[in-house]
N, C-alpha and C positions, 0 to 999 in steps of 0.2 A: 863460571857461575857456580856458586856453592850448591851442593846437592843436599836438600833438607830431608832426604830419605823418603820423600813422597813422590810417587809417579802418577802421571795422569793415565786413567784407564777409560778410554772412550766407551767401553761397553757398560760402564756404570754411570755414565752421564745422565743427569735428570732430564727426561723428555717432557715437553709440555703435554698436559692432560687435555684431551679433546673430548667433548661430550656432544652428543647429538640430541637435540631437544625435539621430541616428537609431539607435534600439535595434537592435542586431544580433540577428537571429532565427535560430534553428536549426530546421530541419524534422526532427522525430524520427519515425523509421519503426519500427513494431513490428508483429508478427503473432502470431496465435494460431490455434488450430484452428477458431475461429469466424469470424475476419475479419482483414483487414489495415487498419491505421489510421495516420494521420499527424497530428502536432501541430506547430504553429509556436510556439516558446517562446523567451523571452529567453535568450540565451547567457550573459549576465552573471548572471541569476538562477539558471540551472542550475548555474553554477560556484560561486555563493555558497551555495546550499542543499544541494548534494550533493558527495560525494567522487567519485562515478562520473564525472560530467561535467566534472570538473577536467582530465581527460585527453582532451578532445575533440581528435581528430586524432592521438592516440597510442594509448591503449587502446581508445577508442571509435572505431569505424569512421566516418570522416567524409569527405564528398565536398565539397571546397572550391569546386567549380564551381557546384553547385546549393545548397550550404549545408545539406546533409542529413546527419543522423547516424542510424546503424542500431543498434538495441539488441536486436533479435532477439525471441525468444519471450516475450511478456508478456500479461497479461490486459488487454485494451483498457479495460474498465470501471474497473479499478483505476488504470491509468495516467491515465485521464481525470480521476479524482479528484485525482491528484497534479498534473496540469496546472492544474486549478482552484485547488488550494492554492497553487501557484507564482504564479499570476496575482493572486489576491485574498486569499491567506493565510486561507482558510476551508476547513474539511475536512467534506465531506458526500459520501455516496454519490450519484453522478449519478442524478437522479430516474428517468430512463428506462432505467437499466442493467438487465441481466437479473437481477442479484442484488437490486437495489432493488425491482423489480417482484415477484419471486418471494418476497421476504422478508415481504410483506404476508400471505402464506398460511403461510409457514414462517419464524418468527422466528429459527431457528437459522442461516439463511443470512445474516442481518445480522451475527451474531457472526463467521461465516466471512468476510464482507466485511472487517471490521476486522482479522481475522487476516491475510488476504491483503494488505491495505494495509500492515500492519506488515512483512510479508515483502518487499514491494516497497521500502519505505523502507530495510530492511536491505541489500538488493541495491544500492541507489543510494547508500547512506551518507547518507540524508536524515534527520537526527536529529529535526528539528522535526516533520516529517511522521510519523515513527514515534511520537513522543510523543503526538500527537493521536490516532493510531490506538489506542494502548494505553489511553489515558484513556477513549475511547469504548467500547472493548471491555469495560473494567472496569465502566462504568456500564450497559452493555447487558445484562450477565449478571445474572440474578436470583439473589441469594445463596441462595435457598431451592431453586433448581433448576439445578444445574450441567449437567443433561442437555440444556440448550439447545444445547450444542455437539455433542450426540451424535445426529446423524441419519446414516444410511449415506452420503447424498450429501455432507454437510458433512465427515465424516471422510475420505472418499475424496478429495475435492478438496483438502482441506488436506494430506493425506499426499503427494499428487502434487506439491504446490507447495512444501512446506517444506524439501525436500532434507535437509541434515545439521544443521538447526537443532534441536539435541537438546533444549533446554529447552522449546521450543514443542511438540515431539513429545510430551514428557512431560506437558504440559498436556492433550493429547488422550487420552493413556493414562489419566491420573488421572480426567479427566471421564467417560470411558467406564466405568472401573472403579467410579466413584462412582454412575453411573446404574445399573450392573448391581447394585450393592449396595443402593442406597436406593430405586430405582424399578422393580426387577424387569425390567430390560432383557432381552428374550428374543431375543438376536441369533442364537441357533442356529435359532430357528423363523421367522426373517424372511429371506426369499429375497434381499432387497436387500443384506443383509450378505455374501452369498456372493461378490460382486465384491470387497469389501474383503478378505475372507479369501483370495481367489485372488491378488490383487495384492500384499497386504501381510500375509502369514501371521505375520511377526515381530511386527507391531503387535498382532494378536489374542493372540499368545502372551504379550507383555508385559502386556496387559490382564489376562489370567488370572493371571499371576504377581502383579501388583499386587493383584488381588482376593483372592488366597490369603494375602497378607501380613496381612490383617485389616482393621481400621477404616481407611477411606480418608477423608482430610480433604477437605471440599468445596473444590475448587480455585477456585471463584468468589470465595471470601473473601480470597484472596491471589493474584489472577491476575497481578499485576505481576511477581512473582518469576520467572515463566516467560519474561519478555521482557528481563530485565536481564543 
């Protein structure tokens, strides 16, 4: 074989270039009346899955020095579920959350959990997370008993959280009126309802008006309409 004057030198062989892509994380800070919490989440995933976090550094308060974003008053247990969803694309109440633990004794709190999760998704513009919440809410409601949503604690907390979400508020009005009509809900005789009446007299008034209109359709049978 002819020698062309060139020799192979393994020490000069071109080696493949490898790069390590470090996922940029954002530290999310939130607080509630119960606790202050932080989460370290993928900045890319936050931007892909939400509208809210597309404005990190603009609408969302962001500290580029320590890489933290501040989102203010949130329910830590609900945001923990969103963080889990963002990381693994599964939606479940955190097992040790106060709602998850309490719901074993009071199933209405589990419906409340899914409602609050939907509200968080609405705030963040997280459509996929919202869709999971509404599906789970629909399945968790017993079509024979819409009063699952109607405990003084569940109603009060939902009203405090939902703001101006009118259709969602209507769900609680209809569910309460339905429970009043079908299950003899005695809210006037239950001292726990006094706090709801004190803080949200318009809600109770709307329930009475809805009740006086006549037959109330079971909202559990078409719960999705309240979220669309």
